[in-house]
C-alpha positions in Angstrom: 12.5 -0.9 8.1 12.2 -4.5 7.5 10.9 -5.8 3.6 7.6 -6.1 3.0 5.2 -7.7 0.9 2.0 -7.3 -1.1 -0.4 -9.7 0.7 -1.9 -9.7 -3.1 0.5 -11.1 -5.3 3.1 -11.8 -2.9 4.8 -9.6 -4.7 8.2 -6.4 -3.0 5.9 -3.7 -1.3 7.5 -0.2 -1.1 6.0 2.5 0.9 2.3 2.8 1.6 -1.2 4.0 -0.2 -4.3 5.1 0.5 -6.9 2.3 -1.7 -9.3 5.2 -1.6 -7.6 8.2 -2.4 -4.7 6.8 -3.9 -2.1 9.3 -1.5 0.8 8.0 -1.2 3.5 7.8 2.2 7.1 6.8 3.2 5.4 5.0 6.5 1.6 4.0 7.8 -0.1 7.4 8.5 -2.7 5.3 11.1 -4.4 9.5 10.5 -5.1 9.1 7.8 -8.1 11.2 6.4 -9.3 8.5 4.8 -9.0 6.9 7.8 -5.5 4.3 8.1 -6.9 0.7 7.7 -6.6 2.7 4.4 -3.1 3.5 4.5 -1.7 0.6 2.6 1.2 -1.0 1.1 2.1 -0.3 -2.3 3.3 -2.5 -3.9 6.3 -2.3 -6.0 4.9 -4.0 -8.9 1.8 -2.5 -9.9 2.3 1.0 -8.1 -1.2 0.3 -6.8 -2.7 -0.5 -3.2 -2.1 -4.0 -2.0 -6.1 -4.0 -1.8 -6.0 -2.9 -5.2 -3.0 -5.1 -6.9 -3.3 -5.4 -10.3 -0.5 -7.9 -10.8 -2.9 -11.4 -10.8 
């Protein structure tokens, strides 16, 4: 797996996190119960889903 980047702060991202319910996964889950688009990279800095990144 290639290194991922948080699109909000530009820092590294590891794993995935839902921006709605907070569920975490090692790999992207396109069938997540909140919708696959909500399962997004998890920012390594703030540990939030990239849509809710608070690093800046």
